[in-house]
Phi, psi and omega in degrees: 000130181281145178272149180277141176291139171273176185298321180293321179292320180294320179299315178298319178297314177304315181295312181296331179274003178072034183267357182261131176231130178255126178263328184210131172217114175218195190296338182223008182209145173230131174228128180201188176213162180216126177276112177281207179278073176117336184228145176265128181249142179274132181237138182214155171228128178198137181055045179067018183233129173269143176216153177218143183268018177286164181294343182295326178052047177222156178277009180239023178287161182298327182292314178295317180297323179296316177295319181293341176294335184245355182237129177249123179259124178270094185289340179289325177297323180292324182292333181287328181294000000 
């Protein structure tokens, strides 16, 4: 019996398969997309909140985790402003 991928494993696979696209990365915002299994989902970070428009509606979905593998948000820099 095959084991099912968890969200972190799926995120790494999406990244390795080139499914992550970043449109904008700056000091307070990230905008990108991740092609899941059949659909492209919009992923964003703004005002300290990560979001994805996939049906999972969680900040721990594979699409968000895939983008977060390549983007580091410095929350201390935001606190200084």
